[in-house]
C-alpha positions in Angstrom: 51.1 -130.2 -213.8 49.5 -127.6 -211.6 51.5 -124.5 -210.5 50.0 -122.4 -207.8 51.4 -119.0 -206.9 50.6 -117.5 -203.5 50.1 -113.7 -203.7 49.3 -111.1 -201.2 47.5 -107.8 -201.3 49.6 -105.3 -199.3 49.0 -101.7 -198.2 51.0 -98.9 -199.9 54.2 -98.5 -198.1 54.1 -94.7 -198.5 50.6 -94.4 -197.1 49.8 -93.4 -193.5 48.7 -96.6 -192.0 45.7 -96.5 -189.7 44.7 -99.1 -187.2 41.3 -100.1 -185.8 40.3 -100.5 -182.1 41.5 -104.1 -182.1 45.0 -102.8 -183.3 44.7 -104.5 -186.7 45.4 -102.6 -189.8 42.4 -100.7 -191.2 42.8 -101.9 -194.8 39.5 -100.2 -195.9 41.1 -96.8 -195.4 44.4 -97.6 -197.2 45.2 -98.1 -200.9 47.0 -101.3 -201.7 48.3 -103.5 -204.5 49.9 -106.9 -205.3 53.1 -107.3 -203.3 56.0 -106.4 -205.6 57.9 -109.4 -204.4 55.1 -111.7 -205.4 55.2 -110.4 -208.9 58.5 -112.2 -209.4 56.9 -115.5 -208.4 54.0 -114.9 -210.9 56.5 -114.0 -213.6 58.5 -117.2 -213.1 55.4 -119.3 -213.2 54.2 -117.8 -216.4 57.7 -118.1 -217.9 57.7 -121.9 -217.1 54.6 -122.3 -219.2 55.9 -120.1 -221.9 59.1 -122.1 -222.0 57.2 -125.3 -222.8 56.0 -126.7 -219.4 52.7 -128.5 -219.7 51.2 -126.7 -216.8 48.4 -124.5 -215.7 49.0 -121.5 -213.4 46.6 -120.7 -210.6 47.0 -117.7 -208.2 45.8 -118.0 -204.7 45.3 -115.3 -202.1 43.9 -115.0 -198.6 42.6 -111.6 -197.7 39.8 -109.0 -197.6 37.7 -108.0 -200.6 40.4 -105.7 -201.9 42.7 -108.7 -202.4 40.8 -109.3 -205.6 42.8 -106.4 -207.1 46.1 -108.4 -206.5 44.6 -111.5 -208.1 43.4 -109.6 -211.1 46.8 -108.2 -211.7 48.3 -111.6 -211.5 45.8 -112.9 -214.0 46.7 -110.0 -216.3 50.3 -111.0 -216.0 49.4 -114.4 -217.5 48.0 -116.7 -214.8 45.1 -118.8 -215.9 42.8 -118.7 -213.0 42.5 -117.3 -209.5 41.2 -118.5 -206.1 40.4 -116.0 -203.3 39.9 -117.2 -199.8 37.8 -114.5 -198.1 36.0 -114.9 -194.7 35.4 -112.4 -191.8 36.7 -115.1 -189.5 40.2 -114.8 -190.9 40.5 -111.2 -189.8 43.4 -110.7 -187.4 45.1 -114.0 -188.2 48.8 -114.2 -187.6 51.3 -116.1 -189.9 50.3 -119.5 -188.3 46.7 -119.0 -188.9 47.3 -117.7 -192.5 49.5 -120.7 -193.3 46.8 -123.0 -192.1 44.3 -121.4 -194.5 46.7 -121.4 -197.4 47.6 -125.1 -196.8 44.0 -126.2 -196.7 43.2 -124.2 -199.8 46.1 -125.8 -201.6 44.9 -129.2 -200.6 41.5 -128.4 -201.9 42.5 -127.0 -205.3 45.5 -129.3 -205.9 49.1 -128.5 -206.6 52.4 -129.9 -207.9 54.5 -126.8 -207.5 53.8 -123.8 -205.2 55.7 -120.6 -205.9 55.8 -117.6 -203.5 57.7 -114.3 -203.3 60.7 -114.3 -200.9 58.8 -112.1 -198.4 55.7 -109.9 -198.3 56.5 -106.2 -198.5 54.5 -105.4 -195.4 55.4 -107.9 -192.8 58.7 -109.0 -194.5 58.9 -112.2 -192.5 60.0 -114.7 -195.2 58.4 -117.4 -193.1 55.2 -118.2 -195.0 56.8 -120.6 -197.6 58.3 -122.8 -195.0 55.2 -122.8 -192.8 53.0 -123.8 -195.8 55.5 -126.5 -196.9 55.6 -127.9 -193.3 51.8 -128.0 -193.1 51.6 -129.7 -196.5 54.4 -132.2 -195.8 55.9 -131.0 -199.1 59.6 -130.4 -200.0 60.8 -126.8 -200.1 63.5 -124.7 -201.7 63.9 -121.1 -200.7 65.3 -117.9 -202.2 65.5 -119.2 -205.7 67.2 -117.0 -208.3 66.5 -119.3 -211.2 63.9 -122.1 -211.5 63.4 -124.9 -214.0 61.4 -128.1 -214.2 63.2 -131.3 -214.9 60.8 -134.3 -215.0 59.5 -134.9 -211.5 61.9 -132.4 -210.0 62.3 -128.6 -209.8 65.8 -127.3 -210.1 66.7 -123.9 -208.5 69.8 -121.7 -208.0 70.3 -120.1 -204.6 72.8 -117.3 -204.2 74.7 -117.2 -200.9 77.2 -114.8 -199.6 80.2 -116.7 -201.0 78.7 -119.2 -203.5 75.7 -120.1 -205.7 74.1 -123.4 -204.9 72.1 -125.6 -207.4 69.3 -127.3 -205.6 67.2 -130.1 -207.0 63.9 -130.8 -205.2 61.4 -133.5 -205.9 57.8 -132.5 -206.5 55.5 -131.6 -204.9 57.4 -128.7 -203.6 57.1 -125.1 -202.3 59.7 -122.7 -203.8 60.2 -119.0 -202.9 61.5 -116.7 -205.6 63.8 -113.7 -205.1 63.8 -110.3 -206.8 66.9 -111.3 -208.7 65.0 -113.9 -210.8 64.1 -111.5 -213.6 62.0 -108.4 -214.1 58.3 -108.9 -213.8 56.2 -107.9 -216.8 53.9 -105.0 -216.9 50.5 -106.2 -218.3 49.3 -104.5 -221.5 45.7 -103.1 -221.7 44.6 -106.2 -223.7 45.8 -108.6 -221.0 44.1 -106.5 -218.3 40.8 -106.8 -220.1 41.3 -110.5 -220.8 41.9 -111.1 -217.1 38.3 -110.2 -216.4 37.1 -113.3 -218.3 39.4 -115.8 -216.6 38.0 -118.2 -214.0 37.8 -116.7 -210.5 36.7 -118.7 -207.5 36.0 -117.6 -203.9 36.3 -119.9 -200.9 35.3 -119.6 -197.3 36.5 -121.2 -194.1 33.5 -123.6 -194.3 34.5 -124.5 -197.8 38.0 -125.5 -196.5 36.7 -127.3 -193.5 38.4 -125.0 -191.0 36.9 -124.3 -187.6 36.7 -120.5 -187.1 38.3 -120.9 -183.6 41.5 -122.0 -185.3 42.1 -118.7 -187.1 41.5 -115.0 -186.5 42.8 -112.7 -183.8 41.5 -115.0 -181.0 43.7 -117.9 -182.2 46.8 -115.8 -183.0 50.0 -116.8 -181.1 51.3 -113.2 -181.6 49.3 -110.3 -180.2 49.8 -106.6 -180.7 49.5 -104.8 -177.4 50.3 -101.2 -178.4 50.9 -99.1 -181.5 52.6 -95.7 -181.6 53.6 -93.5 -184.5 57.2 -93.3 -185.5 59.0 -90.3 -183.9 59.6 -87.4 -186.3 62.9 -87.2 -187.9 65.4 -84.8 -186.3 66.7 -82.0 -188.4 70.0 -82.8 -190.2 73.3 -81.0 -189.8 74.2 -78.6 -192.6 77.9 -78.0 -193.2 78.7 -74.9 -195.1 82.0 -75.1 -196.8 83.8 -71.9 -196.0 87.2 -73.5 -196.6 86.9 -75.6 -193.5 84.2 -78.0 -194.8 86.4 -81.0 -194.8 87.5 -80.4 -191.2 83.9 -79.9 -190.1 82.8 -83.1 -191.7 85.7 -85.0 -190.1 84.8 -83.6 -186.7 81.2 -84.5 -187.2 82.0 -88.1 -188.1 84.6 -88.4 -185.3 82.1 -87.2 -182.7 79.8 -90.1 -183.6 82.6 -92.7 -183.6 82.5 -93.1 -187.4 86.1 -92.2 -187.9 
């Protein structure tokens, strides 16, 4: 069985994001890392193998040169090999274009089970798993808290507002994993060094048979027309308790319709 985990290199959320003349993120000027939510998907894939599943784990990412860092961390966590789709023509792609590249890469390298995080920590769309499943014509299960392999099926638990659902999905399938699935491991130094010796493949649009006109900013269905910095936060209100603090607080809340 082949398990493929989709991972993304995302910019630091606390950094000051800069944008280029084309209004796309200037990734070269911002530090980044493996999306924390994708770490849960990598963790569950590795646990399936450690639990006895006869499977190999491949991590797949689409992104700039820095995305290699995300893949290397996933390898250090226990994945067996990595595939990096990198091509200047992908720059500026929206979710539709990215899902096309991911689907074509999955078809090329092969898969039985595709795992993803429940969202990326930059765009936070939660749409990519469903988009990829649709393009592949594969079954899908989303927001899985637990995951197990049972023969030709994958069994997941999905927590809702009022109940937990057990969902059994036939393979091949795409499954998104939530941050409630179990703490992701922190690689030890030995695993980090071993990751450097694991197979690492790079692919281009030409390797995947994708016409450049189908991806990139020119093919994006969503366009950014303007970017402005967030307004500075207004100063807060300080209440000094001189014996009337409770009344002041009540008046403050009442004036804002909160009482």
